[in-house]
BAVO-444334 format. One record per atom (N, C-alpha, C): residue in one letter; x, y, z. Coordinates in steps of 0.2 Angstrom, whole numbers, plus 5000, padded with zeros to 4 digits. Layout:
aXYZ/...
//
This chain:
m501351444943/m501851494945/m501551544948/y501851574953/y501551634957/y501951694957/t501751754959/t502151814959/t502051834966/n502551854970/n502551884976/n502451954976/e502451994982/e502352064982/e502952104979/w503452074978/w504052104975/w504152094967/g503652054965/g503652044957/g504051984956/e504351944961/e504751884959/e504251824958/c504451784953/c504051724952/c504351674956/y503851624959/y504051574963/y503551514961/v503751454963/v503351394962/v503251364969/e502651344971/e502651304977/e502951234976/n503151204981/n503451134981/n502951074980/q502351094980/q501751044979/q501251064974/t501051014970/t500551034965/t500150974964/y499550984961/y499150924959/y499150924951/v499150864949/v499050854941/v498550804940/n498350804934/n497750764931/n498150714926/w498250654928/w498550604924/w498050554922/d497850554916/d497350504913/d496650504917/g496450564919/g495850574923/g495850564930/q496450554933/q496550544940/q496950604943/t496750624949/t497150674952/t497650654957/v498250674955/v498850654959/v499250704962/s499450704968/s499850754972/s500550744970/l500950794968/l501650794967/l501950844972/t502550814975/t502850864980/t503650854979/w503950914977/w504650914976/w505050914983/q505550864983/q505950854990/q506650854988/p507050914988/p507750914986/p508150864991/y508550834987/y509050784991/y508750734995/k508050714994/k507750664998/k508150604998/q508250575004/q508550505004/q508050455005/l507950415000/l507450355000/l507650305005/h507150275008/h507150225013/h507050155009/a507250105012/a507150035009/a506450025006/s505950045010/s505250035009/s505050085003/d505350135002/d505150184996/d505250154990/v504850164985/v504850144978/v504950194973/a505550194970/a505750234964/a505450204958/t504950244955/t504650214949/t504950244943/s505250304943/s505550324937/s506150374939/v506550384934/v507150424935/v507150474929/h507450534930/h507450584925/h508150624926/g508350654920/g509050684920/g508950754917/y509250804921/y509350874918/y510050864916/c510150864909/c510750844906/c511050914903/f511650934905/f511950994903/f512550984899/l512651024894/l513251024890/l513351104888/d513951124890/d514151194889/d513551244891/e513251234898/e512751274901/e512051264897/k512051224893/k511351214890/k511051144892/l510451144892/l510051084894/l509751054888/v509850984888/v509550944882/v508850934884/l508450944879/l507750924880/l507550874874/v507150824875/v506950774870/v506250784868/q506050774862/q505350764860/q505150694860/v504650674865/v504450614865/v503750614861/k503650554857/k503050554853/k502450564857/g502050614855/g501450634858/g501450674865/r502050694867/r502150724874/r502550794874/g502750814868/g503150874868/g503850864871/f504150924872/f504850924874/f504950914882/n505350874884/n505450864891/n506250844892/v506450834899/v507050804900/v507050724899/p507550694897/p507550624896/p507450584903/g507150534902/g506950494908/g506450434907/g506350394912/g505850344911/g505850294917/h505550244916/h505450194922/h506050154923/v506150134930/v506650094932/v506350024931/e506749984927/e506549914925/e506749864931/k506449804931/k506649754936/k507349734935/g507649744941/g508349724942/g508849784941/e508649844939/e509049904938/e509049944945/v509649974946/v509650024951/v509550094947/p509250144951/p509050204948/p509650234943/e510250234945/e510750264941/e510850224934/q510750154935/q510850114928/q510250134924/a509650144927/a509050154923/a509150224919/l509350274923/l509450344920/l509950344915/r510550304916/r511050304910/r510750274904/r510350224905/r510050184899/r509550234896/e509150264900/e508650314897/e508950374894/v509450404896/v509650464893/v510050444887/y510350384886/y510650364880/y510050344875/e509550314877/e509050294872/e508650354870/e508550404874/e508150464872/e508550524869/a509150534872/a509550594870/a510150574867/y510350514867/y511050494865/y511650534868/v511650534874/v512150564878/v512350524884/a512950534887/a513150504893/a513550554897/g513650534903/g513950584907/g514050564915/e514250614919/e514250614926/e513650634929/l513450584934/l512750604937/l512850624945/t512450674946/t512350694953/t511650694955/y511450664961/y510750654963/y510550724966/i509950754964/i509750814966/i509050814970/g508750754970/g508050754974/g507550714971/a506950714973/a506450674971/a505750704971/i505350684967/i504650704968/i504250654970/e503850664976/e503450614979/e502750614974/v502550554972/v501950544968/v501450514973/n500950544975/n500550524980/n499850514978/h499550454978/h498850444975/h498350434981/s498550464987/s498050454993/s497450484992/e497450544988/e496750574987/e496450554980/n496750504977/n496550484970/n495950434971/r495350444970/r494850404971/r494850344966/e495150354961/e495250294956/e495850254956/f496250264962/f496850224962/f496650154963/m497050104960/m496950034960/m497550014965/e497349984970/e497849954975/e498349904972/n498149864968/n498549814965/n498749834958/g498749894956/g498949914950/g499749924949/k499849954943/k500549954941/k501050004946/y500750054949/y501050094953/y500850094961/p501350114965/p501250114972/p500750174974/k500450174980/k500050224982/k500550294983/v501150284985/v501650334986/v502250304983/g502450344978/g503150324974/g503550384973/y504150374970/y504550434969/y504850434962/q504850494959/q505250504953/q505950534955/l506450504954/l507150524956/l507450574950/f507750624952/f508050674948/f508750684949/y509150684943/y509850694943/y510050754939/r510650774940/r510950824936/r511550774932/m511550784925/m512050754922/m512450804918/d513150794919/d513650844916/d513850794910/i513650814904/i513750774898/i514550764896/t514750704896/t515450694893/t515450664886/k514950634884/k514950604877/k514250624874/c514250644868/c513650664864/c513750624858/f513250574857/f513250534851/f512750554846/l512850534840/l512350544834/l511650524836/f511250574835/f510450564837/f510150524832/l509950464833/l509750414829/l508950404828/r508650424833/r507850414833/r507650344833/q508050304836/q507850234836/q507350214841/f507250254846/f506750234852/f506150284851/e505950314857/e505250344857/e505350424856/t505950444855/t506050514854/t506150534847/t505950594845/t505950614838/t506450674837/a506650714842/a507050764842/a507450774848/r508050814847/r508450834853/r508650904852/i508550944857/i508751014856/i509151034863/w509451084862/w509951114867/w509651184869/v509451194875/v509051254877/v509451294883/e509451354882/e509751394888/e509251394894/t509451384900/t509051374905/t508451424906/e508651494905/e508051544905/e507551534900/e507651494895/e507151474890/e506751414891/v506951374896/v506651314897/v505851324899/p505651374903/p504951374904/p504451384898/y504751404892/y504451424886/y504451364881/v504851314883/v504951254878/v504751194882/m504851184888/m504751114891/m503951104892/n503751044891/n503051034892/n502950984898/d502851024904/d502850984910/d502551024916/h502450994922/h502151034927/h502651084930/e502351134934/e502851184937/e503351164941/l503351104944/l503851074949/l504451064945/a504451054938/a505051044934/a505451104934/l505251164935/l505651224936/l506051224942/l505751194948/l506051194954/l506651144953/v506551084950/v507051034949/v507651074945/l507451104939/l507951144935/l508351184940/k508051224944/k508351274948/k508851234953/e508651174955/e509151144959/e509751114955/a509551084949/a510051064945/a510651114943/v510351174942/v510851234941/v511251244947/a510951254953/a511251264959/a511751214961/s511551144960/s512051094961/s512651094958/k512751124952/k513351134948/k513751184952/r513451244954/r513751294958/r514051264964/k513751224968/k513951184974/k514551144972/l514551104967/l515051064965/l515651104963/d515551154960/d516151204958/d516451234964/s516051254969/s516351284975/s516751234979/n516451174979/n516851124983/n517451104980/s517551104974/s518151084971/s518751134971/e518551194973/e519051254973/e519451244980/
//
């Protein structure tokens, strides 16, 4: 996170992360439309109920938004509905808000025939929760909490692009509301 000359905080739309000792470039691309050749490797949901965001605690990873990998035969929306139920025990209406490009081009350790493509995408959605189920801890999450959006930077355990995605998730609700008037 950076501060400009007016004291306003902002985040660049690109960052580098160290995943298992490998440097990976991440770039936030709001409303990016994927082409047939693009690979969506995971989906994530910024899920809201009464203006609060649900975060889940995944074993060994801290609090984050629910999400996970797209399994063979699934379309992204199916994968996200499955993941948010398994991790947060919620369901709702989805709105696509963008993608983070995960680029291994500068990663010297990248394996060409490995699990992930050289350039892949994490897809992000806003979910307006319509059903909240009993939290059963049956899968990989140990806790579910409801957080006011201004508190997310102090609770969420993720890279700084997550805050740009949050900002877009909040803005997308305003856009939907203004279009329905």
